[in-house]
C-alpha angles and dihedrals in degrees: 000000000000118000120244117257116253092198111115120242089245092058092045091053093047094048093047093048092043092054092049094046092049089055090049091047093050092048090049091054090053093049098041109014095171097046128099090210096094091054091047091051090049093050094046090048094052092046089052090049094051090046089061095054128096088234090066091051090050092051091051091049092047103043104020107028091027089222096161109090119232089242092057091046088053090052090051091048091051092051090051091050091052091049091054097045098096095043093051095042093050090047089054092051093042087056087056089052093050090048090052091054091057093072120089121285091248091052091048089052092054092046091051090048092058090047101254095133090050087049090057091050093048089056089056090055091049089052089052089054092050089046091057089058092048092052091051090052089050092051093049094045093051090051097044096046097035095236115181127216089246091055090051089055089059093057122132113208139167121248087225123085097209098111094048091046089051090052091050090052090048090055088059091046097045105031109029134058089256088079099047093094091055099041103040095070090051094048092044093057094043096048093043091057094042090054091046096051107026115058121219089248092053096052091086088058097044131094121202119205119193112189117195089024094167112185090353109242095132092047090047094051093047092048090050094058117117122263092031127235116244092252138349114205116196110197119194127175097193112086089203094055090044093054091047090050092050090050093059088068098041127112136298090047092190092066117117136181139202106239126196106195099170100047099096098083134038092209126108098008121141097197138008089242091058091046095053100029117137136215126202115248114202128189121238115259092224141001112239110258094234095050122102123185111213124192097205147120102259090222089063098038121121129184114248112264090228092070115092114202144149102201134048124198119190113200116194115184119173086341114098096076091057089076120113086194115022091195089066090055091050091049092049093050092049092045092054091051093048111157094342127100106277135202127181121198116186132181126165147082130282102239098145117214136209119350099332116195092213131015108197125191119231089258092052090048090053091053091046091054090051097052091046093056103265122138116206113222096172131022111152117217149246090051113243094016090128110067131189138184121234117209087335123169101220090193094055133090093246121055125174123207133179131210107232128229109214133187142148116204137179123216098239131213088255091066115150129218112231 
């Protein structure tokens, strides 16, 4: 039995036409060696051939009709960034190696004697391990989202690895024991206030929305509570984070990876072993049935009409200071609550990001909630007493911690429409 051809119809058409046109072109040169007509016939024939392919239609849709949505383009860009992680990371470390070889031979000898060259090579191996994870995410994302080779060629990606490195570090924070010290205080405060304000009977009528859900550990833990909430909606704006979150639930669930989260800088390390140490990343056996992962700008997110509910809880953890315009975040939270009973649980710092329009203090945020119709029912003091690390290497010389602003507020009957 002959095997089926894996060559696409477009390639078959192009190869067939190309062979025929080359014969015609050669014959034309024999008949009229000084004429440009054979070349013209060849060019027109190839243009006509390409016009008949699906690739041509896709290019028109992409660059003329702009048929590819911005969300799909973002997915393609994220896949391309993941594909390039290992190449860029190895190039960075190889530059370190070349720099080392510029010092004198005697200095190189001393550096090798203390193990520095072996240190450089061990970083390469750690990058290979991280690269294996990135390639698996790429494979799964292409399959899940039906991304074609032609779409991948249209990708727009940064020459920097910072976003992928951030995602790798978030895997360690969200899905390994390295992150427990950072996440447990957040989950403790959130769950404590959920239990205090949403009765067990009301969970089946309550929707939780987690904007800026990242790699999804908080959303996962809240959706795994018993009894379950009606629905838990994780909303993430970064296509890269979204793909990495999807991957944690993909098959085979028994798959695991050796992850090296601290390998991307030589600064602040006490030992080589600490620098290159690994942690095992395991996939989740199942995704909670009430959990939905949304790749969406939170400001444009809407709850599915099919969900029937009485209560809405917005949970913002390490999210509020990502706003360019905090008023838009307030408006989005209030819009999603609408006429329902609304609760807002917040925990996180105020490290404002890129080009914020306003940068309110905790006190100003409390006053803003009040004039917009919110009633605080919990705001632990003194402010910032609870601290938390964020992607912090606890075995390194530099460790960053944030004081956390915490509040739980109800959208009162005196709500105002702004």
